PLY file of the C-alpha trace (Angstrom):
ply
format ascii 1.0
element vertex 521
property float x
property float y
property float z
element edge 520
property int vertex1
property int vertex2
end_header
18.39 19.91 -9.47
15.65 22.42 -8.77
12.16 21.06 -9.22
11.06 21.90 -12.77
7.45 22.51 -13.76
5.70 19.32 -14.81
2.31 18.57 -16.32
-0.42 20.11 -14.23
-3.00 17.95 -12.51
-6.63 18.32 -13.49
-10.02 17.59 -11.97
-9.50 13.83 -12.07
-6.30 13.98 -10.01
-7.77 16.34 -7.41
-10.91 14.19 -7.13
-8.75 11.11 -6.59
-6.84 12.95 -3.88
-10.09 13.90 -2.17
-11.25 10.29 -2.11
-7.94 9.08 -0.70
-8.11 11.68 2.09
-11.06 9.79 3.62
-9.00 6.82 4.87
-6.22 9.17 5.99
-8.73 11.15 8.06
-10.18 8.04 9.70
-6.84 6.36 10.37
-5.46 9.52 12.00
-8.72 9.97 13.95
-8.34 6.51 15.42
-5.06 7.57 17.05
-6.96 9.99 19.29
-10.59 8.88 19.25
-10.20 6.98 22.55
-8.82 9.91 24.57
-12.22 10.91 25.98
-13.57 7.35 25.96
-10.82 6.00 28.24
-12.60 6.93 31.50
-15.70 5.03 30.32
-13.66 2.07 29.13
-11.85 2.05 32.49
-15.13 1.83 34.37
-16.59 -0.85 32.08
-13.62 -3.13 31.31
-11.48 -2.26 34.37
-8.10 -2.40 32.60
-4.87 -2.11 34.58
-2.64 0.91 33.95
-0.49 -1.17 31.59
-3.53 -2.48 29.73
-4.90 1.05 29.43
-1.67 2.18 27.79
-1.77 -0.81 25.44
-5.39 -0.04 24.48
-4.25 3.44 23.49
-0.93 2.69 21.83
-1.05 -0.83 20.32
-2.90 0.63 17.32
-0.05 3.03 16.62
2.59 0.34 17.24
1.13 -2.08 14.70
0.34 0.70 12.24
3.91 2.00 12.32
5.43 -1.46 12.18
3.48 -2.51 9.08
3.55 0.67 6.98
6.82 -0.25 5.29
5.56 -3.77 4.67
2.27 -2.52 3.26
4.01 0.06 1.07
6.08 -2.67 -0.57
3.03 -4.95 -0.83
1.00 -2.22 -2.51
3.70 -1.78 -5.14
3.25 -5.44 -6.03
-0.48 -6.08 -5.85
-1.67 -2.55 -6.64
-2.32 0.34 -4.28
-6.05 0.49 -4.97
-6.38 -3.21 -4.19
-4.56 -2.67 -0.92
-6.80 0.27 -0.01
-9.92 -1.83 -0.58
-8.54 -4.70 1.52
-7.57 -2.28 4.28
-11.04 -0.71 4.28
-12.67 -4.13 4.70
-10.37 -5.08 7.60
-10.72 -1.66 9.25
-14.51 -1.78 9.05
-14.78 -5.31 10.44
-12.31 -4.56 13.26
-14.26 -1.42 14.17
-17.40 -3.48 14.79
-15.44 -6.01 16.86
-13.86 -3.24 18.96
-17.24 -1.65 19.68
-18.50 -4.86 21.30
-15.28 -5.97 23.03
-16.11 -7.52 26.41
-12.65 -7.37 28.01
-9.49 -5.30 27.96
-7.57 -8.17 26.35
-10.06 -8.44 23.49
-10.02 -4.68 22.93
-6.22 -4.67 22.77
-6.27 -7.47 20.20
-8.90 -5.79 18.04
-7.05 -2.46 18.21
-4.04 -4.32 16.81
-6.26 -5.57 13.95
-7.34 -1.96 13.34
-3.65 -1.11 13.04
-3.27 -3.74 10.31
-6.19 -2.25 8.39
-4.86 1.27 8.86
-1.42 0.27 7.63
-2.99 -1.11 4.46
-4.88 2.17 3.91
-2.23 4.80 4.49
0.71 4.30 2.07
-1.36 5.08 -1.01
-2.07 8.65 0.07
1.43 10.13 -0.19
2.32 7.82 -3.08
-0.68 9.23 -4.95
0.50 12.79 -4.34
3.97 12.09 -5.75
2.64 10.16 -8.74
-0.25 12.45 -9.69
1.14 15.90 -8.88
4.23 16.50 -10.99
3.98 20.29 -10.88
5.95 21.49 -7.84
3.42 24.16 -6.84
0.46 21.80 -7.09
2.37 19.13 -5.20
3.01 21.63 -2.42
-0.71 22.39 -2.26
-1.54 18.69 -2.16
0.97 18.11 0.63
-0.58 20.96 2.59
-3.97 19.25 2.22
-2.46 15.92 3.30
-0.82 17.38 6.40
-3.96 19.33 7.26
-6.16 16.24 6.98
-3.80 14.14 9.09
-3.53 16.70 11.91
-7.24 17.50 11.65
-8.00 13.83 12.10
-5.97 13.69 15.30
-7.81 16.81 16.54
-11.20 15.67 15.25
-10.99 12.29 16.98
-11.72 13.71 20.46
-14.54 15.89 19.08
-16.27 12.92 17.47
-15.61 10.90 20.61
-17.06 13.61 22.85
-20.14 14.06 20.68
-20.87 10.34 20.63
-20.22 9.85 24.34
-22.83 12.51 25.14
-25.52 10.17 23.72
-24.13 6.66 23.28
-21.85 4.06 24.88
-18.09 4.05 24.36
-18.27 1.49 21.55
-19.87 4.11 19.31
-16.47 5.72 18.77
-15.60 2.64 16.71
-18.96 2.14 14.99
-18.63 5.59 13.42
-15.89 4.18 11.17
-18.23 1.70 9.48
-20.28 4.02 7.18
-17.11 5.74 5.99
-15.45 2.41 5.18
-18.52 1.28 3.22
-18.44 4.58 1.30
-14.75 4.07 0.59
-15.37 0.57 -0.75
-17.97 2.01 -3.15
-16.11 5.11 -4.37
-12.50 3.95 -4.68
-13.09 1.49 -7.56
-14.89 4.25 -9.49
-12.65 7.25 -8.86
-9.16 5.97 -8.09
-7.12 4.28 -10.85
-5.13 1.17 -10.02
-1.36 1.62 -9.97
1.36 -0.95 -9.54
5.01 -1.18 -10.44
6.63 -3.39 -13.02
8.89 -4.87 -10.31
7.46 -8.26 -9.33
10.32 -9.69 -7.32
9.89 -11.99 -4.37
8.33 -10.27 -1.38
10.76 -10.11 1.55
8.64 -11.90 4.13
11.56 -12.38 6.51
12.33 -8.65 6.32
8.70 -7.90 7.17
8.88 -10.11 10.27
12.18 -8.53 11.32
10.89 -4.94 10.99
7.72 -5.61 12.98
9.58 -7.61 15.65
12.21 -4.91 16.07
9.62 -2.16 16.50
7.38 -3.99 18.96
10.28 -5.23 21.09
11.90 -1.81 21.41
8.69 0.06 22.19
7.49 -2.54 24.70
10.84 -2.43 26.47
10.94 1.37 26.57
7.36 1.56 27.88
7.98 -0.92 30.66
11.36 0.61 31.52
9.89 4.10 31.81
7.10 2.90 34.07
8.87 0.46 36.38
12.51 1.49 36.13
15.28 -0.86 35.16
14.28 -4.51 35.07
15.94 -7.36 33.17
13.01 -8.18 30.86
12.42 -4.65 29.46
16.15 -4.16 28.98
16.37 -7.49 27.17
13.44 -6.50 24.93
15.11 -3.23 23.94
18.39 -5.02 23.20
16.64 -7.73 21.20
14.70 -5.13 19.22
17.86 -3.21 18.36
19.55 -6.40 17.21
16.54 -7.28 15.04
16.61 -3.77 13.61
20.29 -4.11 12.72
19.66 -7.47 11.07
16.76 -5.91 9.12
18.94 -3.06 7.82
21.75 -5.43 6.82
19.24 -7.66 5.03
17.77 -4.71 3.12
21.26 -3.96 1.76
21.63 -7.48 0.39
18.23 -8.59 -0.92
17.34 -7.98 -4.58
13.94 -6.48 -3.77
14.17 -4.68 -0.38
11.17 -3.36 1.53
12.87 -0.02 2.10
15.12 2.09 -0.14
18.08 2.75 2.15
19.73 4.92 -0.49
16.75 7.28 -0.50
16.64 7.34 3.30
20.30 8.31 3.39
19.73 11.51 1.43
19.58 14.64 3.57
16.54 16.01 1.76
14.55 12.86 2.56
16.02 11.26 5.68
16.19 14.61 7.48
12.45 15.39 7.16
11.63 11.80 8.19
13.50 12.28 11.47
12.07 15.78 12.01
8.52 14.54 11.53
9.17 11.58 13.83
10.09 14.01 16.61
7.07 16.19 15.80
4.63 13.30 16.12
6.43 12.09 19.26
5.49 15.36 20.96
2.03 15.73 19.37
0.58 12.31 20.14
2.45 11.92 23.41
0.90 15.10 24.80
-2.55 14.85 23.24
-3.73 12.18 25.69
-2.68 14.38 28.64
-4.26 17.52 27.19
-7.68 15.98 26.57
-7.78 14.17 29.93
-6.78 17.41 31.65
-9.77 19.22 30.15
-12.19 16.44 31.05
-10.93 14.89 34.28
-9.13 17.82 35.94
-11.14 20.85 34.81
-14.37 18.82 34.95
-15.68 19.60 31.45
-18.16 17.23 29.83
-16.76 15.06 27.02
-18.38 17.12 24.26
-17.51 20.47 25.82
-13.92 19.42 26.37
-13.68 18.07 22.82
-14.99 21.29 21.29
-12.61 23.42 23.35
-9.75 21.17 22.26
-10.31 22.42 18.68
-9.33 25.98 19.66
-5.60 25.29 19.05
-6.54 24.95 15.37
-6.50 28.75 15.39
-2.75 28.59 15.82
-2.54 26.30 12.81
-4.63 28.69 10.71
-2.12 31.47 11.40
1.18 29.60 11.39
0.74 27.25 8.39
0.31 29.98 5.72
2.90 32.14 7.47
5.44 29.32 7.31
4.65 28.65 3.64
5.11 32.34 2.79
8.42 32.57 4.66
9.68 29.42 2.91
9.32 31.24 -0.43
11.77 33.90 0.72
14.35 32.01 2.73
15.73 28.52 3.21
12.88 26.37 4.44
15.25 24.67 6.88
15.31 27.87 8.94
11.52 28.18 8.77
11.12 24.57 9.90
13.58 25.16 12.74
11.70 28.26 13.83
8.38 26.41 13.79
9.74 23.65 15.99
11.12 26.20 18.45
7.71 27.89 18.59
6.21 24.48 19.38
8.81 24.01 22.14
7.66 27.28 23.71
4.07 26.05 23.62
4.98 22.84 25.43
6.95 24.76 28.06
3.85 26.91 28.57
1.80 23.77 29.23
4.38 22.56 31.75
3.13 25.38 34.00
-0.45 24.10 34.12
-1.95 23.58 37.56
-5.23 22.05 38.68
-6.69 25.54 39.19
-5.31 27.08 35.96
-7.96 28.88 33.87
-9.13 27.22 30.68
-7.69 29.97 28.46
-4.20 29.25 29.79
-4.32 25.64 28.57
-5.84 26.59 25.21
-3.24 29.30 24.57
-0.38 26.87 25.12
-2.05 24.32 22.85
-2.49 26.93 20.10
1.20 27.87 20.20
2.55 24.33 19.95
-0.01 23.19 17.34
0.71 26.15 15.05
4.47 25.66 15.18
4.22 21.92 14.60
1.92 21.97 11.60
3.89 24.73 9.87
7.09 22.72 10.22
5.57 19.35 9.31
3.99 20.70 6.11
7.36 21.98 4.91
9.09 18.74 5.93
6.57 16.60 4.03
6.90 18.75 0.92
10.70 18.62 1.08
10.72 14.82 1.44
8.28 14.22 -1.41
10.22 16.58 -3.67
13.35 14.54 -2.99
11.69 11.22 -3.85
11.55 10.19 -7.53
8.02 9.28 -8.69
9.04 5.67 -9.38
9.90 5.27 -5.69
6.81 7.04 -4.37
5.39 3.95 -2.67
8.55 3.24 -0.71
9.06 6.92 0.09
5.49 7.40 1.29
5.67 4.30 3.48
8.94 5.40 5.08
7.69 8.95 5.73
4.39 7.80 7.20
6.09 5.03 9.14
8.39 7.57 10.75
5.42 9.69 11.77
3.46 6.78 13.19
6.53 5.47 14.96
7.03 8.90 16.48
3.44 8.97 17.68
3.71 5.49 19.15
6.96 6.32 20.91
5.49 9.56 22.22
2.51 7.76 23.70
4.73 5.03 25.11
7.52 7.19 26.55
5.71 10.40 27.53
2.64 8.42 28.59
4.77 6.12 30.74
6.68 9.03 32.26
3.43 10.75 33.18
2.02 7.50 34.60
5.17 6.96 36.66
4.98 10.47 38.12
1.28 9.98 38.87
1.86 6.66 40.65
4.75 8.03 42.73
2.83 11.13 43.78
-0.26 9.14 44.67
1.76 6.69 46.75
3.01 9.65 48.81
-0.33 11.50 49.00
-2.84 8.78 49.86
-3.66 8.40 53.55
-3.11 5.00 55.09
-6.05 2.64 54.73
-7.49 4.21 51.57
-9.90 1.78 49.93
-8.67 0.20 46.69
-5.39 2.09 46.97
-3.77 -0.02 44.25
-6.44 1.02 41.72
-6.27 4.68 42.76
-2.48 4.74 42.32
-2.61 3.37 38.76
-4.71 5.87 36.77
-6.78 9.02 37.19
-9.75 7.13 35.72
-9.33 4.44 38.36
-9.20 7.08 41.09
-12.44 8.64 39.81
-14.17 5.25 39.75
-13.11 4.49 43.33
-14.04 7.98 44.53
-17.58 7.52 43.19
-18.11 4.79 45.80
-16.62 6.69 48.78
-18.22 9.14 51.22
-18.07 12.76 50.08
-15.11 13.82 52.26
-12.97 10.81 51.38
-13.89 11.09 47.70
-12.76 14.72 47.59
-9.45 13.81 49.22
-8.78 11.06 46.66
-9.85 13.17 43.67
-7.85 16.22 44.76
-4.70 14.15 45.18
-5.27 12.36 41.87
-5.77 15.59 39.93
-2.65 17.14 41.44
-0.63 14.02 40.62
-1.96 13.86 37.05
-1.22 17.54 36.42
2.31 17.07 37.77
2.80 14.16 35.36
1.47 16.30 32.50
4.00 19.01 33.33
6.93 16.61 33.29
5.77 15.11 29.99
5.42 18.62 28.51
9.03 19.36 29.38
10.03 16.17 27.57
8.04 17.24 24.51
9.67 20.70 24.61
13.14 19.15 24.66
12.24 16.99 21.64
11.00 20.05 19.73
14.08 22.09 20.57
16.19 19.23 19.24
14.09 19.05 16.06
14.48 22.81 15.58
18.25 22.77 15.87
18.50 19.67 13.69
16.35 21.22 10.93
18.19 24.54 10.86
21.67 22.96 10.84
21.30 19.66 8.99
18.74 20.59 6.31
20.28 23.87 5.14
20.57 24.03 1.38
18.29 21.07 0.63
15.26 23.15 -0.42
13.93 22.22 -3.77
16.47 19.53 -4.56
15.30 16.59 -6.58
18.20 14.19 -6.98
19.08 12.85 -10.37
18.19 9.20 -10.72
18.85 6.56 -13.33
16.03 5.55 -15.64
13.40 3.91 -13.46
12.78 0.22 -13.62
9.63 0.24 -11.51
7.76 3.38 -12.53
4.16 3.31 -11.44
1.80 2.77 -14.34
-1.92 2.15 -14.66
-2.80 -1.49 -14.85
-5.20 -2.97 -17.31
-8.02 -2.68 -14.81
-7.64 1.08 -14.71
-7.49 1.68 -18.45
0 1
1 2
2 3
3 4
4 5
5 6
6 7
7 8
8 9
9 10
10 11
11 12
12 13
13 14
14 15
15 16
16 17
17 18
18 19
19 20
20 21
21 22
22 23
23 24
24 25
25 26
26 27
27 28
28 29
29 30
30 31
31 32
32 33
33 34
34 35
35 36
36 37
37 38
38 39
39 40
40 41
41 42
42 43
43 44
44 45
45 46
46 47
47 48
48 49
49 50
50 51
51 52
52 53
53 54
54 55
55 56
56 57
57 58
58 59
59 60
60 61
61 62
62 63
63 64
64 65
65 66
66 67
67 68
68 69
69 70
70 71
71 72
72 73
73 74
74 75
75 76
76 77
77 78
78 79
79 80
80 81
81 82
82 83
83 84
84 85
85 86
86 87
87 88
88 89
89 90
90 91
91 92
92 93
93 94
94 95
95 96
96 97
97 98
98 99
99 100
100 101
101 102
102 103
103 104
104 105
105 106
106 107
107 108
108 109
109 110
110 111
111 112
112 113
113 114
114 115
115 116
116 117
117 118
118 119
119 120
120 121
121 122
122 123
123 124
124 125
125 126
126 127
127 128
128 129
129 130
130 131
131 132
132 133
133 134
134 135
135 136
136 137
137 138
138 139
139 140
140 141
141 142
142 143
143 144
144 145
145 146
146 147
147 148
148 149
149 150
150 151
151 152
152 153
153 154
154 155
155 156
156 157
157 158
158 159
159 160
160 161
161 162
162 163
163 164
164 165
165 166
166 167
167 168
168 169
169 170
170 171
171 172
172 173
173 174
174 175
175 176
176 177
177 178
178 179
179 180
180 181
181 182
182 183
183 184
184 185
185 186
186 187
187 188
188 189
189 190
190 191
191 192
192 193
193 194
194 195
195 196
196 197
197 198
198 199
199 200
200 201
201 202
202 203
203 204
204 205
205 206
206 207
207 208
208 209
209 210
210 211
211 212
212 213
213 214
214 215
215 216
216 217
217 218
218 219
219 220
220 221
221 222
222 223
223 224
224 225
225 226
226 227
227 228
228 229
229 230
230 231
231 232
232 233
233 234
234 235
235 236
236 237
237 238
238 239
239 240
240 241
241 242
242 243
243 244
244 245
245 246
246 247
247 248
248 249
249 250
250 251
251 252
252 253
253 254
254 255
255 256
256 257
257 258
258 259
259 260
260 261
261 262
262 263
263 264
264 265
265 266
266 267
267 268
268 269
269 270
270 271
271 272
272 273
273 274
274 275
275 276
276 277
277 278
278 279
279 280
280 281
281 282
282 283
283 284
284 285
285 286
286 287
287 288
288 289
289 290
290 291
291 292
292 293
293 294
294 295
295 296
296 297
297 298
298 299
299 300
300 301
301 302
302 303
303 304
304 305
305 306
306 307
307 308
308 309
309 310
310 311
311 312
312 313
313 314
314 315
315 316
316 317
317 318
318 319
319 320
320 321
321 322
322 323
323 324
324 325
325 326
326 327
327 328
328 329
329 330
330 331
331 332
332 333
333 334
334 335
335 336
336 337
337 338
338 339
339 340
340 341
341 342
342 343
343 344
344 345
345 346
346 347
347 348
348 349
349 350
350 351
351 352
352 353
353 354
354 355
355 356
356 357
357 358
358 359
359 360
360 361
361 362
362 363
363 364
364 365
365 366
366 367
367 368
368 369
369 370
370 371
371 372
372 373
373 374
374 375
375 376
376 377
377 378
378 379
379 380
380 381
381 382
382 383
383 384
384 385
385 386
386 387
387 388
388 389
389 390
390 391
391 392
392 393
393 394
394 395
395 396
396 397
397 398
398 399
399 400
400 401
401 402
402 403
403 404
404 405
405 406
406 407
407 408
408 409
409 410
410 411
411 412
412 413
413 414
414 415
415 416
416 417
417 418
418 419
419 420
420 421
421 422
422 423
423 424
424 425
425 426
426 427
427 428
428 429
429 430
430 431
431 432
432 433
433 434
434 435
435 436
436 437
437 438
438 439
439 440
440 441
441 442
442 443
443 444
444 445
445 446
446 447
447 448
448 449
449 450
450 451
451 452
452 453
453 454
454 455
455 456
456 457
457 458
458 459
459 460
460 461
461 462
462 463
463 464
464 465
465 466
466 467
467 468
468 469
469 470
470 471
471 472
472 473
473 474
474 475
475 476
476 477
477 478
478 479
479 480
480 481
481 482
482 483
483 484
484 485
485 486
486 487
487 488
488 489
489 490
490 491
491 492
492 493
493 494
494 495
495 496
496 497
497 498
498 499
499 500
500 501
501 502
502 503
503 504
504 505
505 506
506 507
507 508
508 509
509 510
510 511
511 512
512 513
513 514
514 515
515 516
516 517
517 518
518 519
519 520
């Protein structure tokens, strides 16, 4: 059925949405806030290449793995309660990360940040579906949600660069603390508690299976991409797939599943989940290369590089409203497909970057891919939420966000590992025999810069020149991978999602409709 007009949201609903955007902004910022801090962390904590990747991506891994679990938990204990618990954990973990004294400790605390972030996020989309029953207002709210999420990813490097101009790298975590305190104060006042009437047994075994499947698969893929085929990574991937299959089979049998497989099987919902997964795969996977290119290859200061990295937002400002307008006149599946193909062109543009490319060339490519991606993701989110009945908003929001976080984690793992592998291979061929600390130089660009700082001028220039060339080559290969993913998302959207616009499937009378609890009355 076509979405019919529902009761319009008022000031209270929009205020509640604004409050809930704060955790979304911070959680999405934390995906990218380390991009400019990595060189400083590398010099201070001296992580290996594998540890550096884990510092960056373990947050996304844990976040993605627990979103489904936290969505189901929030439906039972109340979404506001879960937001408050997540804010407390996120704030405490931020302080611990700021003062981490080793790479291992930082990895562990970043995982704890992922737990806090997973507790914070599911309420945001669930709130939109529960509070905004009017289709037009819901579309506006989804546009705000998508804009805040992508802005957070873009704002992370800016905040990081600004702080690193004046403070140590731990300040990129400390900045979370005031916002979390503010959240703990405002949420009880402005956001009503919601919970479902379904109080069945929580599927703890299913939660363990989903997290185990995700971590095993991503770890195996990351190690496989970096080192080639080895028995342990292959075994991890196989074990993760088996755990995933067991999880799906269990969700079909248990009385109170963590995930609504029937909803996921609908084209109007499952299709946008997959499309957004591919979008975040490309976005997050390339973001770490783009920001390091500006800072470590072009030689911009952290703040200058961070501010220039906001220029691609101009592409978003043009493409997002254009996509929304076109979707009013034609099937949104075609508009989504076109946006993804535009993004593919932007990534192919970036594959032509060289160490001596002008700054405008990199920024133009970034503007093209960012504009295409956000236009498509906004339409995909709106389509998925329109397909989800309000009584299943918690599960739907968790699945949609989980797909996006999983895509980002996979992008960082796969594209990051591909780029690292290209870098290591090129450096092994380029370094002259007898280069000091050759093993460190061959692992990361940050390691090469640290070693070069201790070498005579001529030797330092040789090492840095080779490292920048190798890094840029890795960036180009990763950009081609992102372009292929976007081309696939474009074709998939145009073919598979045709005719789904505006459909809201008929559902039986709900048994778990969200309702205010006594504490919110």
